[in-house]
C-alpha positions in Angstrom: 11.5 13.3 -17.4 13.8 10.4 -17.2 11.7 8.5 -19.9 14.0 5.5 -20.1 14.2 4.9 -16.1 10.6 5.3 -15.9 9.9 3.2 -19.0 12.4 0.4 -17.8 11.0 0.4 -14.2 7.7 -0.1 -15.4 8.2 -2.9 -17.0 10.4 -4.4 -14.3 7.5 -3.5 -12.0 4.8 -5.2 -14.0 7.0 -8.5 -14.7 8.1 -8.9 -10.7 4.5 -9.0 -9.9 3.5 -11.3 -12.7 6.5 -13.4 -11.9 6.1 -13.5 -8.2 2.6 -13.9 -7.6 1.2 -13.5 -4.0 -1.7 -15.5 -2.5 -2.2 -13.1 0.6 -3.2 -15.8 3.1 -6.2 -15.2 5.2 -6.1 -11.7 5.2 -6.5 -11.3 1.7 -8.9 -14.3 1.8 -11.3 -12.9 3.5 -12.0 -10.2 0.9 -12.1 -12.5 -1.8 -14.4 -14.8 0.2 -16.8 -11.7 0.2 -16.3 -11.1 -3.4 -17.1 -15.1 -4.4 -19.9 -14.6 -1.9 -21.2 -11.6 -4.1 -20.8 -13.4 -7.2 -21.9 -16.5 -6.5 -24.9 -16.1 -4.0 -25.5 -12.3 -4.4 -25.0 -11.6 -0.3 -21.9 -9.9 1.4 -22.3 -12.8 3.8 -19.6 -15.2 4.3 -21.0 -18.0 6.9 -20.7 -20.8 4.4 -16.7 -19.9 4.2 -16.3 -19.3 7.9 -13.6 -22.2 8.1 -11.9 -20.9 5.3 -10.4 -17.9 7.4 -10.0 -16.3 10.7 -10.4 -12.7 9.4 -14.0 -12.3 10.1 -16.5 -10.8 12.4 -20.2 -11.9 13.5 -22.7 -9.2 13.2 -24.6 -8.1 16.3 -27.3 -7.1 14.4 -28.4 -10.2 12.5 -25.9 -12.9 13.2 -24.4 -13.2 9.9 -20.8 -13.9 9.4 -18.9 -10.9 7.7 -15.1 -10.1 6.4 -13.6 -8.2 9.2 -12.1 -5.7 6.9 -12.9 -2.5 5.6 -15.1 -2.7 2.7 -13.7 -0.4 0.0 -11.7 -3.3 -1.3 -14.6 -5.3 -1.7 -17.0 -2.7 -3.0 -14.4 -1.4 -5.9 -13.5 -4.6 -6.9 -17.2 -6.5 -6.9 -17.9 -5.8 -10.8 -14.5 -6.5 -11.6 -14.4 -9.7 -9.8 -17.8 -10.5 -11.0 -16.6 -10.1 -14.8 -13.3 -12.4 -14.1 -15.3 -15.0 -11.8 -17.7 -15.2 -15.1 -14.8 -15.9 -17.3 -13.2 -18.4 -15.1 -16.5 -20.4 -15.1 -16.3 -20.4 -18.9 -12.7 -21.6 -19.0 -13.3 -24.2 -16.3 -16.7 -25.5 -18.5 -14.3 -25.6 -21.4 -11.8 -27.8 -19.7 -14.8 -29.6 -17.8 -13.4 -28.7 -14.4 -15.4 -28.2 -11.5 -16.4 -24.6 -10.1 -14.1 -23.9 -7.4 -16.1 -23.5 -3.9 -13.7 -20.4 -2.9 -11.8 -18.3 -5.1 -8.7 -19.9 -6.8 -5.3 -18.8 -7.9 -6.8 -17.4 -11.3 -9.7 -15.1 -9.6 -7.1 -13.9 -7.1 -4.2 -13.1 -9.1 -6.5 -11.5 -12.2 -8.2 -9.3 -9.5 -4.8 -8.0 -7.8 -3.2 -7.3 -11.1 -6.4 -5.5 -12.7 -7.1 -3.8 -9.4 -3.9 -2.8 -8.3 -0.9 -3.8 -10.6 -2.2 -1.9 -13.7 -3.9 1.1 -12.3 -0.2 1.6 -10.0 1.7 1.8 -13.5 -1.0 4.6 -14.7 -0.5 6.6 -11.5 3.0 6.5 -11.6 3.0 8.1 -15.0 0.9 10.8 -13.8 2.6 11.4 -10.6 6.0 11.5 -12.6 4.5 14.3 -15.0 3.7 16.2 -12.1 6.9 16.1 -10.8 8.5 17.0 -13.9 6.2 20.0 -13.8 7.3 20.9 -10.5 10.8 21.1 -11.8 12.1 18.3 -9.7 15.6 17.4 -10.5 16.4 14.1 -12.3 17.9 12.4 -9.5 14.8 13.5 -7.1 12.1 12.0 -9.8 14.2 8.8 -10.2 14.4 8.5 -6.3 10.8 8.9 -5.9 10.1 6.5 -9.0 12.2 3.7 -7.5 11.2 4.4 -4.0 7.3 4.0 -4.8 7.5 1.0 -7.1 10.0 -1.2 -5.2 11.3 0.4 -2.2 8.7 0.4 0.5 6.3 -2.0 1.9 3.1 -1.0 0.6 4.8 -1.8 -3.0 5.1 -5.4 -1.6 1.4 -5.5 -1.3 0.4 -4.6 -5.0 -0.2 -8.0 -6.2 -2.0 -9.3 -3.4 -5.3 -8.1 -1.8 -4.4 -7.0 1.8 -5.9 -3.5 1.1 -2.9 -1.8 2.1 -1.6 -1.5 -1.7 -4.9 -0.5 -3.2 -5.3 2.3 0.2 -2.1 3.9 -1.2 -3.1 4.0 -4.8 -6.1 5.9 -3.8 -4.5 8.2 -1.1 -1.8 9.2 -4.0 -4.2 9.8 -6.5 -6.7 11.8 -4.2 -3.4 14.1 -3.4 -2.5 14.4 -7.2 -6.3 15.5 -7.7 -6.0 17.9 -5.0 -2.7 19.5 -6.7 -4.4 19.9 -9.7 -7.3 21.5 -8.1 -9.9 18.7 -9.1 -11.6 19.0 -5.7 -14.6 16.8 -6.5 -12.1 13.7 -7.8 -9.8 14.1 -4.7 -12.6 14.0 -2.3 -14.2 10.8 -4.0 -10.9 9.1 -4.2 -9.8 10.1 -0.6 -12.9 8.9 0.7 -12.4 5.6 -1.0 -9.0 5.2 0.4 -10.8 5.8 4.0 -13.1 2.8 3.0 -10.6 0.6 2.0 -8.1 1.1 4.9 -9.6 3.1 7.8 -6.2 4.4 9.2 -6.3 6.4 6.0 -9.2 8.8 7.9 -6.1 9.6 10.1 -3.7 10.4 7.5 -6.5 12.5 5.5 -7.4 14.2 8.8 -3.4 15.3 9.3 -3.6 16.5 5.7 -6.6 18.4 5.9 -5.6 20.1 9.2 -1.9 21.2 8.1 -3.7 23.0 4.8 -6.7 24.6 6.7 -4.2 25.7 9.4 -1.8 27.2 6.8 -3.4 27.8 3.6 -7.1 28.4 4.8 -7.2 31.6 2.5 -7.2 29.4 -0.4 -10.2 27.6 0.2 -13.4 29.1 -1.5 -16.8 28.2 -1.0 -17.0 27.0 -4.2 -13.8 24.6 -4.0 -15.5 23.2 -0.7 -18.5 22.7 -2.1 -17.1 20.5 -4.6 -14.9 18.6 -2.3 -17.8 17.8 0.0 -19.8 16.7 -2.7 -17.1 14.6 -4.0 -17.0 12.8 -0.5 -20.8 12.0 -0.9 -20.7 8.8 -2.6 -17.7 7.0 -0.2 -19.5 8.6 2.9 -23.0 7.3 1.8 -21.6 4.0 1.2 -19.9 4.2 4.9 -23.2 4.9 6.3 -25.0 2.0 4.1 -22.3 -0.5 4.7 -21.8 -0.2 8.6 -25.5 0.6 9.5 -26.6 -2.2 7.2 -24.7 -5.2 8.3 -23.2 -4.0 11.7 -25.9 -1.9 13.0 -24.6 1.6 13.1 -22.2 3.7 11.0 -19.8 3.8 13.9 -20.0 0.1 14.7 -16.8 -0.8 12.8 -16.2 -4.6 11.8 -13.1 -5.0 14.1 -15.3 -4.2 17.2 -17.1 -7.4 16.6 -14.1 -10.0 15.6 -14.3 -13.4 15.9 -12.7 -15.5 18.6 -8.9 -15.4 16.7 -8.6 -11.6 18.1 -10.1 -11.9 21.4 -6.6 -11.7 23.0 -6.2 -8.4 21.2 -9.4 -7.1 22.2 -8.5 -8.0 25.9 -5.5 -6.7 26.2 -6.3 -3.0 26.4 -9.3 -1.0 27.7 -8.1 1.9 25.0 -9.5 2.9 21.7 -11.9 0.1 20.3 -10.7 -1.9 23.1 -7.6 -2.9 21.0 -5.1 -0.1 21.2 -3.3 1.1 24.2 -3.3 4.8 25.0 0.7 4.9 25.1 3.1 2.7 23.1 5.0 0.1 24.3 8.7 1.6 24.0 10.3 -1.7 23.1 7.9 -2.1 20.1 8.9 1.1 18.7 12.3 0.2 18.7 11.6 -2.8 16.7 9.4 -1.4 14.4 12.5 1.0 13.8 15.3 -1.1 14.2 14.4 -5.0 14.9 15.0 -7.6 12.3 11.4 -9.2 12.1 9.7 -5.8 10.8 12.2 -3.1 11.7 12.7 0.2 8.9 16.5 -0.3 9.0 16.3 -3.7 7.6 13.5 -3.3 5.2 13.6 0.7 3.8 16.6 2.4 5.8 15.9 5.4 3.6 12.8 6.2 5.6 14.9 6.7 8.7 16.8 9.3 7.0 13.6 10.9 5.4 11.9 11.7 8.4 14.4 14.0 10.0 15.5 15.3 6.4 12.2 16.7 6.2 11.8 17.9 9.6 15.0 20.2 8.7 13.7 21.7 5.4 9.9 21.6 5.8 9.8 25.3 6.2 12.0 26.2 3.3 9.4 24.6 0.8 6.7 27.4 1.1 4.4 26.0 -1.3 4.5 22.3 -0.1 5.2 23.0 3.6 2.1 21.9 5.0 2.0 18.6 3.0 5.5 18.1 4.2 4.5 18.5 7.6 1.4 16.4 7.2 3.5 13.4 5.7 5.9 13.3 8.5 3.2 13.8 11.1 1.3 10.9 9.2 4.4 8.4 9.5 5.0 9.2 13.1 1.2 9.0 13.9 1.0 5.6 12.3 4.2 4.6 14.2 2.6 5.5 17.4 -0.6 3.7 16.6 1.2 0.7 15.6 3.1 0.5 19.0 0.1 0.6 20.6 -1.1 -2.4 18.9 -0.8 -5.7 20.5 -0.5 -7.5 17.2 2.0 -5.0 16.0 3.9 -7.3 13.6 0.6 -7.6 11.5 1.0 -11.2 11.3 2.8 -12.7 8.3 4.4 -9.6 6.3 7.5 -8.6 4.8 7.6 -5.5 6.9 6.1 -3.0 8.8 2.6 -3.0 7.0 0.8 -0.7 9.1 2.9 2.2 8.2 2.5 1.7 4.7 -0.1 4.6 3.9 2.9 7.1 5.1 5.8 5.5 3.2 4.9 6.7 -0.2 3.7 9.9 1.0 7.5 10.3 2.5 9.1 9.4 -0.9 6.9 11.6 -3.1 7.7 14.9 -0.7 11.2 13.7 -0.6 11.3 14.2 -4.3 9.5 17.6 -4.1 12.2 18.8 -1.6 15.3 17.2 -3.6 17.0 20.6 -4.2 16.9 21.7 -0.2 18.8 18.4 0.9 23.0 18.6 1.5 25.1 16.4 -0.5 25.8 13.9 2.5 21.7 13.5 3.2 21.1 12.6 -0.6 23.9 9.8 -0.2 22.4 8.4 2.9 18.9 8.2 1.0 20.3 6.5 -2.0 22.4 4.3 0.5 19.0 3.5 2.1 17.2 3.0 -0.9 19.6 0.4 -2.4 19.4 -1.8 0.6 15.3 -1.3 0.3 15.7 -2.6 -3.5 18.1 -5.7 -2.6 15.3 -6.5 0.0 12.7 -6.1 -2.6 14.5 -8.7 -4.8 14.7 -11.1 -1.7 10.9 -10.7 -1.4 10.3 -11.5 -4.7 11.6 -15.0 -4.0 9.2 -16.2 -1.8 6.1 -15.3 0.2 5.0 -11.7 1.7 3.7 -13.8 4.5 7.1 -14.1 6.7 6.4 -15.4 9.9 6.3 -12.5 12.7 9.0 -14.0 15.1 11.8 -14.3 12.2 14.1 -11.9 10.9 13.2 -10.9 7.4 16.5 -11.5 5.6 17.1 -14.8 7.5 13.8 -15.9 6.2 14.0 -14.9 2.6 17.6 -15.8 2.3 16.9 -19.3 3.8 14.5 -19.9 1.0 17.3 -19.0 -1.6 19.9 -21.3 -0.2 17.3 -24.2 0.8 18.1 -27.1 -1.6 14.7 -28.3 -1.3 12.9 -25.2 -2.3 14.4 -24.7 -6.0 11.4 -22.4 -6.8 12.9 -19.6 -4.8 16.1 -19.7 -6.8 14.2 -19.9 -10.0 12.4 -16.6 -9.0 15.7 -15.0 -8.2 17.0 -15.8 -11.6 13.7 -14.9 -13.2 13.8 -11.3 -11.4 17.6 -10.4 -11.4 18.4 -11.3 -15.2 15.7 -8.5 -16.6 16.7 -6.5 -14.0 20.4 -6.7 -14.8 19.3 -6.7 -18.6 17.3 -3.4 -18.1 20.0 -1.7 -16.3 22.6 -2.7 -18.8 20.2 -1.3 -21.5 19.5 1.8 -19.8 23.2 2.2 -19.1 24.4 1.8 -22.9 21.4 4.4 -24.1 23.0 6.9 -21.6 26.6 6.2 -22.8 25.2 6.8 -26.4 23.4 9.9 -25.5 26.3 11.6 -23.8 28.7 10.4 -26.8 26.3 12.2 -29.3 26.4 15.5 -27.1 30.1 15.1 -26.9 30.4 14.8 -30.7 28.2 17.3 -31.4 
């Protein structure tokens, strides 16, 4: 395993997320308001905070206002947030500061850091060990490491509580436990991924379908039993939450959203009265190539990865069904995104509704590395290079990039604007450690190669 690359990448990852903290706007605030209501009032209802966010739903069952988000992020963070809130109250009392009526900077940042950034560090170590055991070439391991930590849209949400970052961590952990044949823990993590981000159900169903289709003889009654048992807790929480607060296990919060989303609900008569049955071709093109949210400008390696994986997936006999499922997941989420009238995702540094599929593509690219031609590898590295430069730009500003402005223009304008010196300060704070770590890594590799040649 490229130990130095892993260590330096993890240090830089934690540093960037520490220096460039993100609030997350009303989307993340909706979850934080629920956590604050649980901590302060012992209730999931956010009626007192309804003017603090547009992301709410009014229950047709009891008339109270709740977050319109999937509940997994709140359920998993309830206890950590309670501890963080208690610690913050103590420091507030020591400084004679008033207790904030809503979640403040410290509470938000600490929750995202302990629920997403630090678990991501542990997960990436485990994933890299798996790739080493699978005898993936060093180049493939490093590609996954950089793409996973820096080069995809999901990575940009790991220090804000949107839900995408946490769902990706749960999904990847569930997949890793599956490969380790720990079916109970696999189902547990996959179940919480669905509770955290509803489209994860679509991804997991595709993976299970491909596995049953190609490897059904490898599923024993015992493994199926452990898998079903692992899904029991998230399944029970799903039924309890949606039934207790919205009237039915099939009543999702998005079906009872507030007036801010009435336009989206009235736009179509399709799924949940939100998604059209057929995608808008122009939206598809803009998701792929548009400057506002397009993959070409945020992570162009994905545009190389999808056809490359489709070419080689049958050659990788062990991972063939997983590779097929990862590609189908991406294409399916792309289809659904293009069927959604609010396809830009509001303020976002990229196509956030595709977030679940992007780390999966990077992971299976790494496992398929030996099967790619040299020109394909060059194109993948070139696309990842663009994504890494874009990551540095995002670190200088807010992830809440407006939906009607080109992303590169938005972030670059913030750097060159003389009135916004904080963006340039963040740029220096990110670039200097990155260049130093790169220099140390290059020097270590030089000393290592020199000692080998002299021996």
